[in-house]
mmCIF file of the N, C-alpha and C atoms, coordinates in Angstrom:
data_MODEL
# 
_entry.id   MODEL 
# 
loop_
_atom_site.group_PDB 
_atom_site.id 
_atom_site.type_symbol 
_atom_site.label_atom_id 
_atom_site.label_alt_id 
_atom_site.label_comp_id 
_atom_site.label_asym_id 
_atom_site.label_entity_id 
_atom_site.label_seq_id 
_atom_site.pdbx_PDB_ins_code 
_atom_site.Cartn_x 
_atom_site.Cartn_y 
_atom_site.Cartn_z 
_atom_site.occupancy 
_atom_site.B_iso_or_equiv 
_atom_site.pdbx_formal_charge 
_atom_site.auth_seq_id 
_atom_site.auth_comp_id 
_atom_site.auth_asym_id 
_atom_site.auth_atom_id 
_atom_site.pdbx_PDB_model_num 
ATOM 1   N N  . MET A 1 1  ? 95.789  99.729  90.834  1.00 0.00 ? 1  MET A N  1 
ATOM 2   C CA . MET A 1 1  ? 94.617  98.240  90.773  1.00 0.00 ? 1  MET A CA 1 
ATOM 3   C C  . MET A 1 1  ? 94.036  97.564  91.568  1.00 0.00 ? 1  MET A C  1 
ATOM 4   N N  . LYS A 1 2  ? 93.710  96.959  92.019  1.00 0.00 ? 2  LYS A N  1 
ATOM 5   C CA . LYS A 1 2  ? 94.164  95.413  92.542  1.00 0.00 ? 2  LYS A CA 1 
ATOM 6   C C  . LYS A 1 2  ? 93.256  94.473  91.266  1.00 0.00 ? 2  LYS A C  1 
ATOM 7   N N  . PRO A 1 3  ? 93.710  93.429  91.592  1.00 0.00 ? 3  PRO A N  1 
ATOM 8   C CA . PRO A 1 3  ? 92.659  92.369  90.675  1.00 0.00 ? 3  PRO A CA 1 
ATOM 9   C C  . PRO A 1 3  ? 91.940  91.489  91.548  1.00 0.00 ? 3  PRO A C  1 
ATOM 10  N N  . PRO A 1 4  ? 91.381  91.193  90.811  1.00 0.00 ? 4  PRO A N  1 
ATOM 11  C CA . PRO A 1 4  ? 90.038  90.690  91.903  1.00 0.00 ? 4  PRO A CA 1 
ATOM 12  C C  . PRO A 1 4  ? 89.862  89.650  92.835  1.00 0.00 ? 4  PRO A C  1 
ATOM 13  N N  . GLY A 1 5  ? 89.641  89.642  93.698  1.00 0.00 ? 5  GLY A N  1 
ATOM 14  C CA . GLY A 1 5  ? 89.254  88.607  94.877  1.00 0.00 ? 5  GLY A CA 1 
ATOM 15  C C  . GLY A 1 5  ? 90.922  88.444  95.490  1.00 0.00 ? 5  GLY A C  1 
ATOM 16  N N  . MET A 1 6  ? 91.919  89.345  95.014  1.00 0.00 ? 6  MET A N  1 
ATOM 17  C CA . MET A 1 6  ? 92.974  88.699  95.501  1.00 0.00 ? 6  MET A CA 1 
ATOM 18  C C  . MET A 1 6  ? 93.498  89.902  96.672  1.00 0.00 ? 6  MET A C  1 
ATOM 19  N N  . GLY A 1 7  ? 93.946  91.037  96.278  1.00 0.00 ? 7  GLY A N  1 
ATOM 20  C CA . GLY A 1 7  ? 93.427  92.040  97.374  1.00 0.00 ? 7  GLY A CA 1 
ATOM 21  C C  . GLY A 1 7  ? 95.410  92.468  97.260  1.00 0.00 ? 7  GLY A C  1 
ATOM 22  N N  . TRP A 1 8  ? 95.846  92.302  95.969  1.00 0.00 ? 8  TRP A N  1 
ATOM 23  C CA . TRP A 1 8  ? 96.932  92.733  95.158  1.00 0.00 ? 8  TRP A CA 1 
ATOM 24  C C  . TRP A 1 8  ? 96.595  94.394  94.826  1.00 0.00 ? 8  TRP A C  1 
ATOM 25  N N  . ALA A 1 9  ? 97.681  94.699  94.900  1.00 0.00 ? 9  ALA A N  1 
ATOM 26  C CA . ALA A 1 9  ? 97.504  96.476  94.634  1.00 0.00 ? 9  ALA A CA 1 
ATOM 27  C C  . ALA A 1 9  ? 98.929  96.203  93.272  1.00 0.00 ? 9  ALA A C  1 
ATOM 28  N N  . LEU A 1 10 ? 98.730  97.306  92.127  1.00 0.00 ? 10 LEU A N  1 
ATOM 29  C CA . LEU A 1 10 ? 99.368  96.699  90.933  1.00 0.00 ? 10 LEU A CA 1 
ATOM 30  C C  . LEU A 1 10 ? 100.024 98.091  90.518  1.00 0.00 ? 10 LEU A C  1 
ATOM 31  N N  . ASN A 1 11 ? 101.093 98.573  91.338  1.00 0.00 ? 11 ASN A N  1 
ATOM 32  C CA . ASN A 1 11 ? 102.149 99.757  91.779  1.00 0.00 ? 11 ASN A CA 1 
ATOM 33  C C  . ASN A 1 11 ? 103.078 99.889  90.044  1.00 0.00 ? 11 ASN A C  1 
ATOM 34  N N  . LYS A 1 12 ? 102.539 101.127 89.922  1.00 0.00 ? 12 LYS A N  1 
ATOM 35  C CA . LYS A 1 12 ? 102.840 101.773 88.593  1.00 0.00 ? 12 LYS A CA 1 
ATOM 36  C C  . LYS A 1 12 ? 104.649 101.449 88.075  1.00 0.00 ? 12 LYS A C  1 
ATOM 37  N N  . ASP A 1 13 ? 105.250 101.265 89.190  1.00 0.00 ? 13 ASP A N  1 
ATOM 38  C CA . ASP A 1 13 ? 106.762 100.740 88.821  1.00 0.00 ? 13 ASP A CA 1 
ATOM 39  C C  . ASP A 1 13 ? 106.596 99.236  89.110  1.00 0.00 ? 13 ASP A C  1 
ATOM 40  N N  . GLY A 1 14 ? 105.367 98.228  89.248  1.00 0.00 ? 14 GLY A N  1 
ATOM 41  C CA . GLY A 1 14 ? 106.003 97.095  88.460  1.00 0.00 ? 14 GLY A CA 1 
ATOM 42  C C  . GLY A 1 14 ? 106.385 96.387  88.713  1.00 0.00 ? 14 GLY A C  1 
ATOM 43  N N  . THR A 1 15 ? 106.564 96.655  90.559  1.00 0.00 ? 15 THR A N  1 
ATOM 44  C CA . THR A 1 15 ? 107.354 95.889  91.567  1.00 0.00 ? 15 THR A CA 1 
ATOM 45  C C  . THR A 1 15 ? 106.456 94.699  92.408  1.00 0.00 ? 15 THR A C  1 
ATOM 46  N N  . ALA A 1 16 ? 104.566 95.471  92.477  1.00 0.00 ? 16 ALA A N  1 
ATOM 47  C CA . ALA A 1 16 ? 103.992 93.509  92.744  1.00 0.00 ? 16 ALA A CA 1 
ATOM 48  C C  . ALA A 1 16 ? 104.430 92.304  91.460  1.00 0.00 ? 16 ALA A C  1 
ATOM 49  N N  . ALA A 1 17 ? 104.271 92.778  90.764  1.00 0.00 ? 17 ALA A N  1 
ATOM 50  C CA . ALA A 1 17 ? 104.345 91.780  89.365  1.00 0.00 ? 17 ALA A CA 1 
ATOM 51  C C  . ALA A 1 17 ? 105.613 91.023  89.201  1.00 0.00 ? 17 ALA A C  1 
ATOM 52  N N  . ARG A 1 18 ? 106.229 92.171  89.027  1.00 0.00 ? 18 ARG A N  1 
ATOM 53  C CA . ARG A 1 18 ? 108.012 91.854  89.398  1.00 0.00 ? 18 ARG A CA 1 
ATOM 54  C C  . ARG A 1 18 ? 108.496 90.820  90.490  1.00 0.00 ? 18 ARG A C  1 
ATOM 55  N N  . ARG A 1 19 ? 107.499 90.901  91.879  1.00 0.00 ? 19 ARG A N  1 
ATOM 56  C CA . ARG A 1 19 ? 107.677 90.306  92.952  1.00 0.00 ? 19 ARG A CA 1 
ATOM 57  C C  . ARG A 1 19 ? 107.362 88.937  92.671  1.00 0.00 ? 19 ARG A C  1 
ATOM 58  N N  . LEU A 1 20 ? 106.305 88.662  92.342  1.00 0.00 ? 20 LEU A N  1 
ATOM 59  C CA . LEU A 1 20 ? 104.872 87.867  91.602  1.00 0.00 ? 20 LEU A CA 1 
ATOM 60  C C  . LEU A 1 20 ? 106.070 86.958  90.932  1.00 0.00 ? 20 LEU A C  1 
ATOM 61  N N  . ILE A 1 21 ? 105.995 87.222  89.676  1.00 0.00 ? 21 ILE A N  1 
ATOM 62  C CA . ILE A 1 21 ? 107.047 86.481  88.623  1.00 0.00 ? 21 ILE A CA 1 
ATOM 63  C C  . ILE A 1 21 ? 108.202 85.869  89.413  1.00 0.00 ? 21 ILE A C  1 
ATOM 64  N N  . ALA A 1 22 ? 108.589 86.727  90.205  1.00 0.00 ? 22 ALA A N  1 
ATOM 65  C CA . ALA A 1 22 ? 110.162 86.481  90.689  1.00 0.00 ? 22 ALA A CA 1 
ATOM 66  C C  . ALA A 1 22 ? 110.141 85.156  92.090  1.00 0.00 ? 22 ALA A C  1 
ATOM 67  N N  . GLY A 1 23 ? 109.142 85.404  92.873  1.00 0.00 ? 23 GLY A N  1 
ATOM 68  C CA . GLY A 1 23 ? 108.566 84.770  93.441  1.00 0.00 ? 23 GLY A CA 1 
ATOM 69  C C  . GLY A 1 23 ? 108.075 83.057  93.305  1.00 0.00 ? 23 GLY A C  1 
ATOM 70  N N  . HIS A 1 24 ? 106.737 83.223  92.236  1.00 0.00 ? 24 HIS A N  1 
ATOM 71  C CA . HIS A 1 24 ? 106.472 81.488  91.864  1.00 0.00 ? 24 HIS A CA 1 
ATOM 72  C C  . HIS A 1 24 ? 107.659 81.749  89.969  1.00 0.00 ? 24 HIS A C  1 
ATOM 73  N N  . PRO A 1 25 ? 108.200 80.930  90.030  1.00 0.00 ? 25 PRO A N  1 
ATOM 74  C CA . PRO A 1 25 ? 108.313 80.751  88.320  1.00 0.00 ? 25 PRO A CA 1 
ATOM 75  C C  . PRO A 1 25 ? 107.902 79.903  87.780  1.00 0.00 ? 25 PRO A C  1 
ATOM 76  N N  . GLU A 1 26 ? 106.564 79.026  88.403  1.00 0.00 ? 26 GLU A N  1 
ATOM 77  C CA . GLU A 1 26 ? 105.118 78.664  87.242  1.00 0.00 ? 26 GLU A CA 1 
ATOM 78  C C  . GLU A 1 26 ? 104.569 80.117  86.766  1.00 0.00 ? 26 GLU A C  1 
ATOM 79  N N  . ILE A 1 27 ? 104.173 81.319  87.031  1.00 0.00 ? 27 ILE A N  1 
ATOM 80  C CA . ILE A 1 27 ? 103.758 82.368  86.982  1.00 0.00 ? 27 ILE A CA 1 
ATOM 81  C C  . ILE A 1 27 ? 105.014 83.123  85.634  1.00 0.00 ? 27 ILE A C  1 
ATOM 82  N N  . GLY A 1 28 ? 103.896 83.731  84.308  1.00 0.00 ? 28 GLY A N  1 
ATOM 83  C CA . GLY A 1 28 ? 104.661 83.934  83.339  1.00 0.00 ? 28 GLY A CA 1 
ATOM 84  C C  . GLY A 1 28 ? 104.002 85.291  83.379  1.00 0.00 ? 28 GLY A C  1 
ATOM 85  N N  . TRP A 1 29 ? 104.417 85.718  82.419  1.00 0.00 ? 29 TRP A N  1 
ATOM 86  C CA . TRP A 1 29 ? 103.054 86.812  81.861  1.00 0.00 ? 29 TRP A CA 1 
ATOM 87  C C  . TRP A 1 29 ? 101.930 87.009  81.622  1.00 0.00 ? 29 TRP A C  1 
ATOM 88  N N  . VAL A 1 30 ? 101.289 85.755  80.774  1.00 0.00 ? 30 VAL A N  1 
ATOM 89  C CA . VAL A 1 30 ? 100.703 85.317  80.604  1.00 0.00 ? 30 VAL A CA 1 
ATOM 90  C C  . VAL A 1 30 ? 99.243  84.826  81.411  1.00 0.00 ? 30 VAL A C  1 
ATOM 91  N N  . GLU A 1 31 ? 99.447  84.443  83.038  1.00 0.00 ? 31 GLU A N  1 
ATOM 92  C CA . GLU A 1 31 ? 99.285  84.037  83.985  1.00 0.00 ? 31 GLU A CA 1 
ATOM 93  C C  . GLU A 1 31 ? 99.095  85.829  84.909  1.00 0.00 ? 31 GLU A C  1 
ATOM 94  N N  . LEU A 1 32 ? 99.980  86.569  84.487  1.00 0.00 ? 32 LEU A N  1 
ATOM 95  C CA . LEU A 1 32 ? 100.178 87.802  85.072  1.00 0.00 ? 32 LEU A CA 1 
ATOM 96  C C  . LEU A 1 32 ? 99.149  88.159  84.457  1.00 0.00 ? 32 LEU A C  1 
ATOM 97  N N  . ARG A 1 33 ? 98.584  88.848  83.227  1.00 0.00 ? 33 ARG A N  1 
ATOM 98  C CA . ARG A 1 33 ? 97.567  89.378  82.386  1.00 0.00 ? 33 ARG A CA 1 
ATOM 99  C C  . ARG A 1 33 ? 96.211  89.296  82.384  1.00 0.00 ? 33 ARG A C  1 
ATOM 100 N N  . GLY A 1 34 ? 95.987  87.639  83.081  1.00 0.00 ? 34 GLY A N  1 
ATOM 101 C CA . GLY A 1 34 ? 94.560  86.922  83.403  1.00 0.00 ? 34 GLY A CA 1 
ATOM 102 C C  . GLY A 1 34 ? 94.487  87.532  85.115  1.00 0.00 ? 34 GLY A C  1 
ATOM 103 N N  . ILE A 1 35 ? 94.982  88.698  85.594  1.00 0.00 ? 35 ILE A N  1 
ATOM 104 C CA . ILE A 1 35 ? 94.962  89.484  87.139  1.00 0.00 ? 35 ILE A CA 1 
ATOM 105 C C  . ILE A 1 35 ? 94.967  90.102  86.670  1.00 0.00 ? 35 ILE A C  1 
ATOM 106 N N  . TRP A 1 36 ? 96.019  91.174  85.889  1.00 0.00 ? 36 TRP A N  1 
ATOM 107 C CA . TRP A 1 36 ? 95.867  92.293  85.628  1.00 0.00 ? 36 TRP A CA 1 
ATOM 108 C C  . TRP A 1 36 ? 96.009  92.675  84.057  1.00 0.00 ? 36 TRP A C  1 
ATOM 109 N N  . PRO A 1 37 ? 94.677  92.632  83.925  1.00 0.00 ? 37 PRO A N  1 
ATOM 110 C CA . PRO A 1 37 ? 94.179  92.605  82.009  1.00 0.00 ? 37 PRO A CA 1 
ATOM 111 C C  . PRO A 1 37 ? 95.091  94.190  81.469  1.00 0.00 ? 37 PRO A C  1 
ATOM 112 N N  . GLU A 1 38 ? 95.070  95.453  82.182  1.00 0.00 ? 38 GLU A N  1 
ATOM 113 C CA . GLU A 1 38 ? 96.412  96.232  81.832  1.00 0.00 ? 38 GLU A CA 1 
ATOM 114 C C  . GLU A 1 38 ? 97.462  95.334  80.921  1.00 0.00 ? 38 GLU A C  1 
ATOM 115 N N  . LEU A 1 39 ? 97.560  94.889  80.910  1.00 0.00 ? 39 LEU A N  1 
ATOM 116 C CA . LEU A 1 39 ? 99.356  94.460  81.473  1.00 0.00 ? 39 LEU A CA 1 
ATOM 117 C C  . LEU A 1 39 ? 98.985  94.109  79.868  1.00 0.00 ? 39 LEU A C  1 
ATOM 118 N N  . SER A 1 40 ? 97.805  93.762  79.702  1.00 0.00 ? 40 SER A N  1 
ATOM 119 C CA . SER A 1 40 ? 97.907  93.634  77.811  1.00 0.00 ? 40 SER A CA 1 
ATOM 120 C C  . SER A 1 40 ? 98.111  94.538  77.001  1.00 0.00 ? 40 SER A C  1 
ATOM 121 N N  . ALA A 1 41 ? 98.198  96.230  77.981  1.00 0.00 ? 41 ALA A N  1 
ATOM 122 C CA . ALA A 1 41 ? 98.805  97.048  76.800  1.00 0.00 ? 41 ALA A CA 1 
ATOM 123 C C  . ALA A 1 41 ? 99.938  97.520  76.514  1.00 0.00 ? 41 ALA A C  1 
ATOM 124 N N  . ILE A 1 42 ? 101.222 96.194  77.168  1.00 0.00 ? 42 ILE A N  1 
ATOM 125 C CA . ILE A 1 42 ? 102.080 96.945  77.216  1.00 0.00 ? 42 ILE A CA 1 
ATOM 126 C C  . ILE A 1 42 ? 102.767 95.487  75.874  1.00 0.00 ? 42 ILE A C  1 
ATOM 127 N N  . ASP A 1 43 ? 103.704 95.894  75.090  1.00 0.00 ? 43 ASP A N  1 
ATOM 128 C CA . ASP A 1 43 ? 104.030 95.608  73.986  1.00 0.00 ? 43 ASP A CA 1 
ATOM 129 C C  . ASP A 1 43 ? 104.311 94.377  73.947  1.00 0.00 ? 43 ASP A C  1 
ATOM 130 N N  . PRO A 1 44 ? 104.257 93.219  74.043  1.00 0.00 ? 44 PRO A N  1 
ATOM 131 C CA . PRO A 1 44 ? 105.146 91.810  73.681  1.00 0.00 ? 44 PRO A CA 1 
ATOM 132 C C  . PRO A 1 44 ? 106.541 91.376  73.669  1.00 0.00 ? 44 PRO A C  1 
ATOM 133 N N  . ALA A 1 45 ? 107.066 92.069  73.055  1.00 0.00 ? 45 ALA A N  1 
ATOM 134 C CA . ALA A 1 45 ? 108.463 92.245  72.844  1.00 0.00 ? 45 ALA A CA 1 
ATOM 135 C C  . ALA A 1 45 ? 109.300 92.955  74.295  1.00 0.00 ? 45 ALA A C  1 
ATOM 136 N N  . ILE A 1 46 ? 108.128 93.221  74.652  1.00 0.00 ? 46 ILE A N  1 
ATOM 137 C CA . ILE A 1 46 ? 109.099 94.225  76.055  1.00 0.00 ? 46 ILE A CA 1 
ATOM 138 C C  . ILE A 1 46 ? 108.576 93.236  77.521  1.00 0.00 ? 46 ILE A C  1 
ATOM 139 N N  . ALA A 1 47 ? 107.320 93.068  77.482  1.00 0.00 ? 47 ALA A N  1 
ATOM 140 C CA . ALA A 1 47 ? 107.290 91.738  78.205  1.00 0.00 ? 47 ALA A CA 1 
ATOM 141 C C  . ALA A 1 47 ? 107.541 90.658  78.056  1.00 0.00 ? 47 ALA A C  1 
ATOM 142 N N  . VAL A 1 48 ? 108.149 90.501  76.769  1.00 0.00 ? 48 VAL A N  1 
ATOM 143 C CA . VAL A 1 48 ? 109.625 89.314  77.135  1.00 0.00 ? 48 VAL A CA 1 
ATOM 144 C C  . VAL A 1 48 ? 110.235 89.392  78.397  1.00 0.00 ? 48 VAL A C  1 
ATOM 145 N N  . HIS A 1 49 ? 110.756 90.827  77.723  1.00 0.00 ? 49 HIS A N  1 
ATOM 146 C CA . HIS A 1 49 ? 111.954 91.328  78.680  1.00 0.00 ? 49 HIS A CA 1 
ATOM 147 C C  . HIS A 1 49 ? 111.996 91.319  80.319  1.00 0.00 ? 49 HIS A C  1 
ATOM 148 N N  . LEU A 1 50 ? 110.849 91.983  80.460  1.00 0.00 ? 50 LEU A N  1 
ATOM 149 C CA . LEU A 1 50 ? 109.931 92.275  81.940  1.00 0.00 ? 50 LEU A CA 1 
ATOM 150 C C  . LEU A 1 50 ? 110.276 90.741  82.492  1.00 0.00 ? 50 LEU A C  1 
ATOM 151 N N  . GLU A 1 51 ? 109.418 89.961  81.566  1.00 0.00 ? 51 GLU A N  1 
ATOM 152 C CA . GLU A 1 51 ? 109.440 88.702  82.374  1.00 0.00 ? 51 GLU A CA 1 
ATOM 153 C C  . GLU A 1 51 ? 110.518 88.118  82.713  1.00 0.00 ? 51 GLU A C  1 
ATOM 154 N N  . ILE A 1 52 ? 111.707 88.405  82.344  1.00 0.00 ? 52 ILE A N  1 
ATOM 155 C CA . ILE A 1 52 ? 113.417 87.221  82.164  1.00 0.00 ? 52 ILE A CA 1 
ATOM 156 C C  . ILE A 1 52 ? 113.827 88.497  83.230  1.00 0.00 ? 52 ILE A C  1 
ATOM 157 N N  . ASP A 1 53 ? 113.707 89.370  83.027  1.00 0.00 ? 53 ASP A N  1 
ATOM 158 C CA . ASP A 1 53 ? 113.772 90.540  84.469  1.00 0.00 ? 53 ASP A CA 1 
ATOM 159 C C  . ASP A 1 53 ? 113.803 90.070  85.653  1.00 0.00 ? 53 ASP A C  1 
ATOM 160 N N  . ALA A 1 54 ? 112.207 89.734  85.667  1.00 0.00 ? 54 ALA A N  1 
ATOM 161 C CA . ALA A 1 54 ? 111.878 89.551  86.738  1.00 0.00 ? 54 ALA A CA 1 
ATOM 162 C C  . ALA A 1 54 ? 112.646 88.830  87.500  1.00 0.00 ? 54 ALA A C  1 
ATOM 163 N N  . LYS A 1 55 ? 113.111 87.042  86.973  1.00 0.00 ? 55 LYS A N  1 
ATOM 164 C CA . LYS A 1 55 ? 112.946 86.053  87.072  1.00 0.00 ? 55 LYS A CA 1 
ATOM 165 C C  . LYS A 1 55 ? 114.436 86.633  87.440  1.00 0.00 ? 55 LYS A C  1 
ATOM 166 N N  . TYR A 1 56 ? 115.343 86.635  86.686  1.00 0.00 ? 56 TYR A N  1 
ATOM 167 C CA . TYR A 1 56 ? 116.180 86.748  87.646  1.00 0.00 ? 56 TYR A CA 1 
ATOM 168 C C  . TYR A 1 56 ? 116.704 87.769  88.205  1.00 0.00 ? 56 TYR A C  1 
ATOM 169 N N  . ASP A 1 57 ? 116.103 88.956  88.984  1.00 0.00 ? 57 ASP A N  1 
ATOM 170 C CA . ASP A 1 57 ? 115.712 89.977  89.844  1.00 0.00 ? 57 ASP A CA 1 
ATOM 171 C C  . ASP A 1 57 ? 116.234 89.238  91.141  1.00 0.00 ? 57 ASP A C  1 
ATOM 172 N N  . VAL A 1 58 ? 115.757 87.916  91.437  1.00 0.00 ? 58 VAL A N  1 
ATOM 173 C CA . VAL A 1 58 ? 116.010 87.497  92.913  1.00 0.00 ? 58 VAL A CA 1 
ATOM 174 C C  . VAL A 1 58 ? 117.481 87.582  93.582  1.00 0.00 ? 58 VAL A C  1 
ATOM 175 N N  . TYR A 1 59 ? 118.018 86.629  91.809  1.00 0.00 ? 59 TYR A N  1 
ATOM 176 C CA . TYR A 1 59 ? 119.827 86.314  91.968  1.00 0.00 ? 59 TYR A CA 1 
ATOM 177 C C  . TYR A 1 59 ? 120.133 87.078  91.773  1.00 0.00 ? 59 TYR A C  1 
ATOM 178 N N  . LEU A 1 60 ? 120.160 88.770  91.207  1.00 0.00 ? 60 LEU A N  1 
ATOM 179 C CA . LEU A 1 60 ? 120.857 89.575  90.970  1.00 0.00 ? 60 LEU A CA 1 
ATOM 180 C C  . LEU A 1 60 ? 120.984 90.364  92.353  1.00 0.00 ? 60 LEU A C  1 
ATOM 181 N N  . LYS A 1 61 ? 120.094 89.867  93.028  1.00 0.00 ? 61 LYS A N  1 
ATOM 182 C CA . LYS A 1 61 ? 119.832 91.334  94.644  1.00 0.00 ? 61 LYS A CA 1 
ATOM 183 C C  . LYS A 1 61 ? 121.282 89.704  95.586  1.00 0.00 ? 61 LYS A C  1 
ATOM 184 N N  . ARG A 1 62 ? 121.029 89.086  94.990  1.00 0.00 ? 62 ARG A N  1 
ATOM 185 C CA . ARG A 1 62 ? 121.752 88.303  96.194  1.00 0.00 ? 62 ARG A CA 1 
ATOM 186 C C  . ARG A 1 62 ? 123.381 87.999  95.878  1.00 0.00 ? 62 ARG A C  1 
ATOM 187 N N  . GLN A 1 63 ? 123.801 88.239  93.775  1.00 0.00 ? 63 GLN A N  1 
ATOM 188 C CA . GLN A 1 63 ? 124.980 88.448  93.926  1.00 0.00 ? 63 GLN A CA 1 
ATOM 189 C C  . GLN A 1 63 ? 125.375 90.004  94.902  1.00 0.00 ? 63 GLN A C  1 
ATOM 190 N N  . THR A 1 64 ? 124.768 90.870  94.387  1.00 0.00 ? 64 THR A N  1 
ATOM 191 C CA . THR A 1 64 ? 125.118 92.505  94.558  1.00 0.00 ? 64 THR A CA 1 
ATOM 192 C C  . THR A 1 64 ? 125.325 92.238  96.588  1.00 0.00 ? 64 THR A C  1 
ATOM 193 N N  . ALA A 1 65 ? 124.254 91.199  97.368  1.00 0.00 ? 65 ALA A N  1 
ATOM 194 C CA . ALA A 1 65 ? 124.701 91.415  98.483  1.00 0.00 ? 65 ALA A CA 1 
ATOM 195 C C  . ALA A 1 65 ? 126.015 90.536  98.667  1.00 0.00 ? 65 ALA A C  1 
ATOM 196 N N  . ASP A 1 66 ? 126.090 89.577  98.299  1.00 0.00 ? 66 ASP A N  1 
ATOM 197 C CA . ASP A 1 66 ? 127.462 88.564  98.164  1.00 0.00 ? 66 ASP A CA 1 
ATOM 198 C C  . ASP A 1 66 ? 128.932 89.447  98.500  1.00 0.00 ? 66 ASP A C  1 
ATOM 199 N N  . VAL A 1 67 ? 128.769 90.584  96.558  1.00 0.00 ? 67 VAL A N  1 
ATOM 200 C CA . VAL A 1 67 ? 129.269 91.685  96.679  1.00 0.00 ? 67 VAL A CA 1 
ATOM 201 C C  . VAL A 1 67 ? 129.701 92.371  97.343  1.00 0.00 ? 67 VAL A C  1 
ATOM 202 N N  . ASP A 1 68 ? 129.114 92.741  97.889  1.00 0.00 ? 68 ASP A N  1 
ATOM 203 C CA . ASP A 1 68 ? 129.056 93.996  99.316  1.00 0.00 ? 68 ASP A CA 1 
ATOM 204 C C  . ASP A 1 68 ? 130.142 93.205  100.364 1.00 0.00 ? 68 ASP A C  1 
ATOM 205 N N  . ALA A 1 69 ? 129.404 92.110  100.924 1.00 0.00 ? 69 ALA A N  1 
ATOM 206 C CA . ALA A 1 69 ? 130.109 91.298  101.962 1.00 0.00 ? 69 ALA A CA 1 
ATOM 207 C C  . ALA A 1 69 ? 131.409 90.520  101.632 1.00 0.00 ? 69 ALA A C  1 
ATOM 208 N N  . PHE A 1 70 ? 131.371 90.758  100.497 1.00 0.00 ? 70 PHE A N  1 
ATOM 209 C CA . PHE A 1 70 ? 133.142 90.503  100.448 1.00 0.00 ? 70 PHE A CA 1 
ATOM 210 C C  . PHE A 1 70 ? 133.719 91.814  100.635 1.00 0.00 ? 70 PHE A C  1 
ATOM 211 N N  . ARG A 1 71 ? 132.786 92.798  99.592  1.00 0.00 ? 71 ARG A N  1 
ATOM 212 C CA . ARG A 1 71 ? 133.681 93.970  99.899  1.00 0.00 ? 71 ARG A CA 1 
ATOM 213 C C  . ARG A 1 71 ? 133.804 94.364  101.077 1.00 0.00 ? 71 ARG A C  1 
ATOM 214 N N  . ARG A 1 72 ? 133.156 94.563  102.151 1.00 0.00 ? 72 ARG A N  1 
ATOM 215 C CA . ARG A 1 72 ? 133.265 94.579  103.467 1.00 0.00 ? 72 ARG A CA 1 
ATOM 216 C C  . ARG A 1 72 ? 134.332 93.703  104.800 1.00 0.00 ? 72 ARG A C  1 
ATOM 217 N N  . ASP A 1 73 ? 134.192 92.611  103.942 1.00 0.00 ? 73 ASP A N  1 
ATOM 218 C CA . ASP A 1 73 ? 135.079 91.442  104.566 1.00 0.00 ? 73 ASP A CA 1 
ATOM 219 C C  . ASP A 1 73 ? 136.334 92.244  104.469 1.00 0.00 ? 73 ASP A C  1 
ATOM 220 N N  . GLU A 1 74 ? 137.017 92.456  102.834 1.00 0.00 ? 74 GLU A N  1 
ATOM 221 C CA . GLU A 1 74 ? 138.404 92.803  102.215 1.00 0.00 ? 74 GLU A CA 1 
ATOM 222 C C  . GLU A 1 74 ? 138.641 93.949  102.476 1.00 0.00 ? 74 GLU A C  1 
ATOM 223 N N  . GLY A 1 75 ? 137.826 94.998  103.252 1.00 0.00 ? 75 GLY A N  1 
ATOM 224 C CA . GLY A 1 75 ? 137.687 96.737  103.384 1.00 0.00 ? 75 GLY A CA 1 
ATOM 225 C C  . GLY A 1 75 ? 138.664 96.947  104.597 1.00 0.00 ? 75 GLY A C  1 
# 
């Protein structure tokens, strides 16, 4: 589903929502529900965890890349 006037698709895997939150710290679950009302069906206790996971996703990817580079250098 595309949010009105934005041209973004909401993937079933949550990729678009996760990238939006990770790339824009000022955007949270409440703002996403305004864009994609279907997200209101998600239990608020789960939504909190999804928002936290999305905000830390970029840092975890950087750390993974650092570890991979370290292993290549050591190997």
